[in-house]
C-alpha positions, 0 to 999 in steps of 0.5 A: 608461213606454213604451207598448211596455212593460207597462202599469199593470195588467201586460199589453199589448193585442193591438193595441198589441203588434202596433204595437210589433212592426211599428214595431221591425221596420220601423225596423231593416229600413230602416236595414240595407237601404234608406237611400234609404227612411229618410224614409218609414220615419221618417215612418211611425215618427213616425206610430206614436210619435204613436199611442203617446202617444195610446194611453198617454193613453188607457190602451191600451184605446180603439178603434183607429179613435178612436185614429187620428182623435185622433192625426191631430187632435193632429198637425195642432195640434202642426205649426201654425208649423213651417216649414224656412228655407233660402238659395239658395247659389253656390260656385266649381266645386271649392269647398265648399257649405254647406247650412243648414236651420233651424226656429224651432219644432220639436217633436222632429221630424226634418229632411232634406236631399235632392239634385236627384235626390231622394235623401236625403243626410242625415236628422237626423244619419244619413248616408243617401248614401255620398258621401264628399264630403257631411259633417254640419256640425251637427244638432239639432232646430232646425238641419240643416247639411251641406257638399258639398266639391269641388263640380262642375257636376253638383251644381248644382240644386234641394236640398230640406229637409223637415220631417216634420210632419203634413203634411210641410213642405219648402223648397228652396234652389238651389245654383249652380255657377260654372265657372272658365275656363281660362287663355287661350291666344293663337294666330295669332302668326307670329314673327317678323313682317315690317313691313307684314304683317296678322296675327290674334291669337286668344285662347281660354278654355274651361270658363267658366260663365257665359260669361266676357269677354275683353279685349285689351291693347297694353301698357297700353292697352286695344284692342277685338277681336271676341268669339265664344261657343260653349256646350258643355253647362254651360259655354262656350268664348269666343274673341276675334280681333284683326287687326293691320297691323304695322309697325316701332313694333309690334316689342317691343310686348306684347299681352295677352289677359285673362279677366274672370269672376265666379269670378276676382275676385282672380286674373284669367287672361291671356296675353301675347305679344311681337310681334317685327317685322322692318323695313329700317334707317333712317339719320340722321347726328349731327354734333358741330359746328354751325359747323365751322371750319378746325383744329377736331375734328369727329365724324359719327355714323351712327345706323341702326336695323333688325330684324335690326341692319343690317350695319356702315356705310359712309362714302363721300365725294362718291360715292367712298372717303375721300380722306385716312384719316390724318385721317379715322378710321372707328370703327364707326358713327363718322367723325371729323376730327382736324383740319379743313381746306378740302379736307374740304368735300364730301358725306359719305354713311352707308349700312347694310343688312340683308336686307330693304333699305338706306337711307342719309343725307347730310351736306354739310361746309363748313369756315369760315375761323378768324375774326380778331379786330380791335383796338378803335377809339378815334377819334371819327368826325365827320359832315361837316356842310353849310354851310346845315345845322344838324345837330349834331356827333356823336362815336361811340367804339368800345366796347372791349368790343364783341365782333364777327364778323370775317367781317362788317361790324359793325352800327355800322360799316354805319351810320357809312358809310352816314350819311357817304356821304349827308352827302358827297353832300349837301355836294357838290350844295350847293357846285355850286348855290352855284357855278352861282348865283354865275355866273348872278348875275355875268352879269346884273349891270347897270342897269335902266330902269323904265316911268316912265323911258321919257318922259325926253328923254335916254331911248333908243327905248322900243321898243328896249333899248340894251345897253352891252355893245359898244364901248370903254366902260370898264365894258362888263362891268359896265353892261347897260340893259334896257327894262322 
């Protein structure tokens, strides 16, 4: 039975009646006009509830002072072990944050959530702040969970969960709101750029919290830029600059600026710009034959690359026009010879140009004779053998399958001619030596006296050599005597 109803004796004391009257008036007044003051009135209501419990136990006839002391003592004992538990929350700007407050042990005491401005959001299951973004998720004696949708940076701060015991116990949870960076923009690109220009690309992103990180990529390869961070209230503006000295290799290259941020885990923001670089043409001549010969077909192709595309190429021969347009056919960048001959020899030039400059390349054409094929030789080649030589006879037969260059001597033919010449010289020198030696021996043929014959009676004077080379001697040519 409620203390505000009749007691066992059928009546109410004056003190109890006054408490009941004040209790109901304050509760209805707070719910109707002052939602922000609801925690105070509910706390006061809890005090009256405790007082009612004690008064009922004492029969409503104890003194007011005694009742207050006993109610205070009972509240402290009942509040032991009651502590609210909360956790910090991080949410992306525009997302939904759930704030949960739990109590392991609660003796039917109300829970309350309040914002950083100390405005009550929910007291139990009663909504106290008129904000359509704030909704009740779950309310019980052991848990109070609320949600805040479409979170903005202004919602960031310390949120308080209160448990209205004696004394009131609180726990605080910090709500962190991540600022999502905007899509980056690339500035400073001049289209088209000219080869040799210096340009600066600047990438800018705003609204990040914490500050975002900007990265540059040249196609798929990362390049380093200069980063700058500026704070604007709770968010940051980040920019990164990239200086380039462009050349023809940058034509058609994609430069990408990418934003890395904790709020962009799955979908990183990025911007891409493709460079257009203009440059003077560069020319190269490609020929279809390595060794052009008379009567063959030859094609010369002029490869020219430039931006903008070069004008139609111009072909010249030895600084003048092409002499024979019937055999020399010009088709765009190609020059073809239907049948080469010796008169086509010369220097051919290909020239291309655009508004940035001109370029040319040359090709020197020399037409070779048509090779003639000689029949293979089957006669053995014999090396001459000198008289006093022990060299062996060697026979070389031509290989009918041997393929030779008709414009040059074969390797084996050169060796045979050299060996034959050397052998002929050796034979000739040998014959000459034999002839000279024979004549020398013939001239010195005769009789010679030794020293022992010098003492004979019929010997001539020892100091005089008698040479029977004169007179009418029949063997004047054969007999010669010397003193030895």
